[in-house]
N, C-alpha and C positions, 0 to 999 in steps of 0.2 A: 373201581379200585385205582389207587395211585400206581404209577409205573414203578415206584419204589417197593410195592408189594410183590413184584415179580422178580425172579432171578433169571437172568439171561444165561443160556448155556451155548457155548460156541466151540465148534471144532473146525479146523482149517484143513483143506486139501490143497497142497501146493505143488505146482508143476514147475520143474526146473529143467530148462533145455541145456544139455551138456555141450561144452565147447570142444567137441571132437572135430577132426578134419573131415570125416565122412559121416553118413547117416547110420541109423541104428542097425539096419539089416541089409545094407548095400554099400558098394564102394562109391556111390554118388557123393561128390563133395558138397559141403554146406557152408554158406557164408551169409551172415546177417547183412541186409541192405543190398543184396544183389538184385539186378533187374528181374522183374517177375518171370517166372517159369524158365529160368536159366540154370537153376540147380536141380535138374530132374534127370531121371533115367528110366529105363523100361520098368524096373521094379517100382519106383516112385509112382508111376502112372498106372500101375496094376495090370501090366501087360501079361497075357497068358504065357505060362511056361517059366516065369521068373520065380526064383526061390530065395528065401531069406537066409542071410548068414550073420550071426550076431557080431557086433562090433566089440572087439576085445578091449579097446581103449575105453569105451563107454562102461563096460563091466567093471574095469578097474576104478573109474571115477565113482561109480555107484558104491563100490565096496569102501572107498575112502570116506565118503559121506556117512555111510552106515557106522563105520568105526568112530568117526568124530562125534556122532550122536549117541554112542553107547548102545547101538542095536546089536542083536544077535544075528550074525551073518550065517546064512544057510549054505551048506556045501552043495546042496542040490535044490534047484527051484525049477519052475515050469512056466512056459509061455502058453498063452491061450488066445483064442480069437474072440473079440468082442464085436458083435455084428450090429451095425446100424447103417442106414442108407442116407447119405448126405453128400452134396457135391464136393465137399472138401476131402472126401475119403474115397479115392478111385477104386480100391479093391472091394469096398462094401463091408470091410471089417478092419479092425485095428488089432495089431498084435500087442498084447499087454500081459500082465500077470494078475492072477486072481487069488485063489485060496492057497497057492504055494509061492508066495513072493520070496525074494532073495534075502530080505531082512525083516526081523520082527522086533518090536519093542523099542527101547531107547527113550530119549527125552531131550528137552531144551530148557535151559534155565533162563528165566526172566526175572525182573525185580519182584513180581508177584509170587514167584515160586517155580517149581519144576512142572513143566507141561509134558505129559506123556505122549509118546508116539504109538500108534497102532502097528504100522508097518511102512516099509518103503518098497516100491516095485518099479521095474523097468517097463517102458512102453515106447511106442513110436508116436510122433506127433501127427496131426492132421494138417491139411493145407489151410489157407486163409481165404474166406469169402470177402470180397471187396464190393460193397454196395455203392453203386454209382448215383450220386446225388441228382435228383430230378428225373431219373429214368427208371423204367420198370425192369431193369436188368441188374444182375450181379455178376461180377467177374471172379474167377478163382485163380489164386496164385499158389502153385504147388511146390514152391521152393522149400517151405517148412514141412511138407508132407514127408514122413519117414525120419524126421530129425529125432535124435535120441532124447528121451525124457526120463526123469525120475519123478514119480509121484510120491510125495511125503504126506502120509495120512496121519493127522493128529487125533488124539482122543478128545472127547468133549470136556476139556478141563479149563477152558478159558471162560472168564466171567465178566469181561467188559470189552468194549471196542478198543480201548487203549491197550489192554493186555494183548489183544490179537495183533495190534500193530507192533508191539514190543517183540512178540514171538516171531513175526515175519522178518523184522529187522535183524534179530539175532540169527535166524536161519540164513538170511542173505549174507551176513558177515562171515558165517562159517563157510558157506559155499565159496565166497570170494577168497577167503584165506586158503582154502584147498586148491584154488585155481582151476576148478572144474567147470565153471560157468561164469559168464559176465553178470548173470543174475540182475539184469536190467529190466525193471518192470515196464518202462516206457517202450522198450523194444520187444517185449513179450518173452524174453528169455527167463523171466520169473513171473508166474501167473498164479492167482489165488482164487479159490472158491471157498465161501464161508457158509457152513451149516449153522443155522440159528434156530433156537427154540426157546420157549418161555415156560416157567413153572412157578407155582406159588412158592414163596419163601417157606422153607421148612419141609417141603415135599421132596421126596427122593426120586420119584418116578419122573423120567424125562418127558418133556412135551413133544408134540409133533414138530419135526424140523422142516425147514425150507432152506434150499441151497441157493445162494446168490453167486452167479457165475461171473467169471472173467473180470475180476477186480484188478486194475493195473496200476494202482498207486497206494501208498500207505494211507493217504488222506481219504481216498475213495473207499478203502476198506473200512475205516472207522465210520465214515458217514453212512455207508450202506448198512452196516450192522446196526447203527443207531436208528436208521429209518425203518429197517425190518422189525426191530424191537418195538417201535411205536405202532407199526401196522398190526403186529400180532397182539399187542396189549389192547388196542382198540377193538379188535375182533373178540377177544376173550371177554372184555368188559361188556360187549353187546350180547354175550351169550352165544356167539357163533363158534363153530369148530374151526381149527386150523387145518387146512388141506395141505398135505405134503406136495410141494411144487418146486419147480426150478424158476428162480427169480432173476430179473435183471435190475440194474440200478441206474436210475436217471439222475445224473449229477446236477443237471440244470434245475430240476424240480425238487431234488433231494428226497425222492421216493423210490421204493422198490415196486416192481409190478410182475405179475405172473406171466411167464413165457409159455410154460406147459406144465401139466401135472407130472410129478416125479416118476421116472421109470423105476421098475424093480429090476433086480439082476436077471430075472427070467426073460425080461424084454430084450435083453442083449444076446440071448442064446449063446452064452459062453460055451466054448468047447476047446479041448486041448489042441494046440496048434500042430496039425499033422505033418508040417514040413520042417519042424524043429524038434530035436530030441530034448531031453531034460538038460537044463543048464547046470553042468557040474564044474565047480571051480577047481582049477589046477592046484596041486599040492604047493603050498608055500606062498600062494598069492596073498592070502589074508595076513599072514605073519609079516611078509615083506612090506605090505602097505601099512601095517600097524607101526612098523619101525620107522617108516618114512613120514609119519604124520608131522605136520608143522606145528608150531605154537598156535593154539586155538585162541579165539577172541577173549574168552573169559580169563585165561592165563595171561594174555597180553595186557588186559586191563589192570590186573593185579600188579604186574611188573611196572607198568607206567605209573600207577599210584605210588609204588615204592620209590620211583624216580622223582616224585613231587609234582607230576602233571595234574592239571585240573581234570574233572570228569569230562568237560567239553573237549579239551585237547585230546584226551585218550579216545573219546568216541570218534573224533575226526580221523584219527590214525587207524583205529581198528576197522573202520568202515572201508578203508582203502589200503589193502595189503602192500601195494607198491609204494604208497606214500609212507607207510609204517617202516618199510625196509629202508627207504631213504633217510628217515629220521634216525633209525637205529645205526645206520652207517655213519651218519654225522656225529652221533654221540660216541661211537667207537673211535672216531678220529680225535676225540679229546674235548669236544664242546660240552658245555653245561646243558643238561637235558631240558630244563624249563625254558631257557633262552632259545634253544633249538626249536622247541614246539611253537614258541611265539613267532619265530621267523618263518617256519614252515607254514603255519596257519595264517600268517599275515602277508609278508612281502612275496614269498614264493608262490602261493596260490593266486595272489593278485596278478603276478606276472604271467602265470600260466593261462589265465582267463578261461578256465574250464578244460584245458588240454591235460592229458595224463602226465604224470610226473616224469615218465620216460622222455618227454619232450624238453625237459629242462636242460639248458646248456650249462647250468651250474652244478658241478659235481658235489657230493657230500663233503669231500675233503676241502673244497674251496669255501663252502659255507662254514665249515668248522674253523678254517683259518680266519675268516672274517670275524666270526664271533669271538675267537681268541684275541683278535686285535682290539676289540671293544673291552674285553676283560682286562687286558694288560695296559690299557690306556693309550694304545697307539693311535686309535681314532675315536671320535665321539660317536654316539648313536646316530646323530644326524649325518655326519660324514660317512658313516658305514652304509647308509642307504644310498648315498651317491656312488660309493665304490661298488655296491651290489649291482646297481643299474649298469655301470660301466662293464663289470665282469660279465653280466648277462649279455650285453651287446657285443663285447669284443673277446671275451675269454681272458685267460691269463691269471696270474697270481694276484689276489686281493692286496697283499702286502706291497708288491711291486707297483701296482696301480695307485695305491694310496701315496706312495713315495713320489711317483712320477707326476701325479696331478696335485700335489700339495695338500693332501688331506691328513697328513700326519698331525696328531694332536701335540700341542706344546705342553710338556710336563716338566720343563726345566724350572725349578722353583725360583732361581735367581732372575730369570727372564720375567716370570709371572709377577714376582715381587715388585720389580721395577715398574711393570705396567700398572699394577694396582696403586702404587704410590703416586704415579703420575696422574692417574684418573682421579684419585681423591684430591690431589693438589689443584687440579683444574676444575673442580666442582664444589666451590665453597658454599654456594647456596644450598645445594642438596645435602652437603655435609652438616650444615647448621640445622636443617630440618630433621635429619637423621638423629642428631644429638638431642633434639627437642622431643624425640619420642616417635617419630615417623619411621619405624623400623622397616616398613615395606619398601623403602627406598634402597634397600640392599640390592633389590632386583635391578634398579637403575645402574648401580655401580658394576654389577656383574655384566650387564648388557654393554656397558661402555668398554670394559676390559675385553669382552669377546669381539666387539667391533674393532678395537685397536689391534687385536691379534688375528684379524680376518677370520674369526670363528674357529680358530685352531687351538685356543687355550683349553686346557683340561678343566671343565667346569667345577669338578669336585675340588681340585686344588685351588682354583680361583676363590671358591666360597670359603675355604679354610683360611687362605691368606687375607681375604677381605675381613673376615671376623677378627683376625688378630690385629690388623692395621686400624680398623675402625675402633676397636677397643682401646688401642694404644692412643689414638687421637683424643678419645674421650677422657682417658686418664691424664692426658697432658694438659687438660683445661685447668685454669687457676681456680682455687676455691672461692 
């Protein structure tokens, strides 16, 4: 059978590490990039006698995401123990939620349609095994152990690898807009597992799924799903059964491979967490967090479209809430939105060289002032870039710097008229060629006027005056 004869069914399980100051069940601080095993305490290391205490900030963050995704937040939920024995889990179990999560339902809108969510639940993270190249040992870093996680479990509504990437991008944009996580896949604060199965087109029954673990980029997510789709199609074509398994993705070879057969819930020996009571949300928490919801990505895209921004400009801003806030502040200062988007996406990001927008020495008000100077003809676009660089290095008012450094554009029509007349008079050869039909020589005359005014002439006015003067010289020719 052709691959086109199969329908791929995909459901994503996404883990989002929350940007709280401390871990999920202890006062141990957490920080991305800290030296190994420096963000640990007795609870993190599973010492006897330690007891878990839920992190209120993490609970608030979780509620905020559930509301943003349209979930039904539960006033009461339950923590359970999920048992498994692995070096990255010192206690021998993970505190998570199972059949009584804090949020049910909801969904995420992507271009292909609405993708339903099954639920979201809280849990604590495990540590990280570090395999030493060339040696038969692995090291364990427990900094991440106990970090607060949200697991966002999607329904099997996705039908292509590209749709899965769109879903994950939109989820990341929402998380970043809420400010609850850095949601950085490279750092592991956003991680994704993909459940993939195939079925014959037209068949309603779901096929046997395999779960691809720990996909840490959008590109790898797409490639892994495509590779697993091919693997399962080949097996089905050969008349073999798909075995439920946990898979890994080899990006160098572009293939998935079985790590272990898939565990069932019974294998984890779930049990209610005896050291934690039911999680009961305080009165008013949900209502207050609902009122505090920021403008979400979908609404922001619509607003930017109404401002005339391109889809690419809007996507750039929506993906970085701090950059979007800078853009909005610049527009509020009176600058034209499309021009602001061009400057932010061009000169500003180039100067930042990957640094966050908070590192910009140029305030939104300064950028708005500079853009206003272009609009009112005070400086040319070329001169504005020079002023931009100076303000970036020195600070100060763009208008004052343009005045100080001689970047003000010449818009005095009498001055420009005189310069145009002089250039035409001193260029008889080019004038004769222009009169004979070589109209491209207008650019030569413009260049000469700009040279004469040291690049400060208003090019729009120069063009208008040149058109008038060149027409006048042609009309003055004898019949």
